[in-house]
N, C-alpha and C positions, 0 to 999 in steps of 0.2 A: 666315594669321596666328592665327586662333582655335585651330587645331590645335597650333601652337607654344606658345601660352599654356596650353592644356590639358595638354600634355606637361610643361611646366615646373611647373605646379601639382601634378601627380601626383608628379613627382620630389621636389619640396619636401615634400609630405605624407609620402612614404616616409621621407625623411631625418629629419623631425621625429619621426615615429613611432618609429624605431629609436633616436634620440638620447634620447628621454624614456620609453622602454619600461620602465625600471626606476624611474621616479619614483613618488611617492606618489599623484600625480594619477591616473595610469593604473592603479595597483594598486586603486584604488577602483572602477574601471570593469570590469576583467577579473577573472575568478575565479582563485583561487590554483591553482597547479599540481596540488596534491594535496588531495583532499577526503576527510576521514576521517569515518566515520559508519557506522551500521548501517541496514540496510533493515528493512522490516516482515517479521517472521517469518511464513512461509506457515502457514495454518491446519493443513494436513496434517502439518506437522512435529511438532506436539504432540498430535495425535489419531490414533486407529487405529480400524478397523472393530471393532465390538463394545464400544467404550467406553460406559460408562453415566454418565448425569448427570441434572441436574434442569432443568426449564424455569424461567427467571427471570421471563419475561414470558408473557403469553398468546400462544400460537402460533395464528395464523389465516391460513393455515398457516405463515407466516414469523414468527419471533420470536427472542428471545435465550435461550440456555441456557448452563449451566456444566458443563464437562467438565474433569477433572484440574486444577481450580482456575483455569481460564481461561474467560472469557466469550466466546462466539462466536455469530454469527448462524446460525440453522438453519432448515431447511424440514421441516415435519412431513408425512410420507408419509400419515399417517392423518387428516389434516385439522386440525380445531380442537381445542385443549386449553387448559386453564387453567394459570396459573403453579403450580409445585410438582409437576407431573407428572414421573414417572420416564421417562427417555428412553434409547434405545439407538441408536448410530450404525450406519446400514445402508449408507451410501454417502458416499464422499469423492471429489469430482471438481472440479478447477479452482477451488479456493477455496470450493466449495459443500459444505455439510454437510447430509445428509439423515438424518432420524431417524424412529424409530417409537416409539409409546407403549408402555411396559412396564406402567405402573400410573398411572392417572389419579386423583390425590388431590383 
């Protein structure tokens, strides 16, 4: 008896789902068919080995630097440096930017 009731409940649920699948109620629950938008641009897309920039924050050894007008998180191969130091990109790998100090101001 329980199996029959369970089967009937499942069939009724399927019928209700398909009957109201285009309703505003379910549109608020489910995502739209097409999602438009842009993802985050990979760091490597706007940078290249040898690009030169400036440290925006203190690098100890990780900090922020600006290259080609874009602010990125970098790791300094030479260790610590203060903001304003000139940097050069020596490695780009999997979203990580490694730099070396050109001139420490």
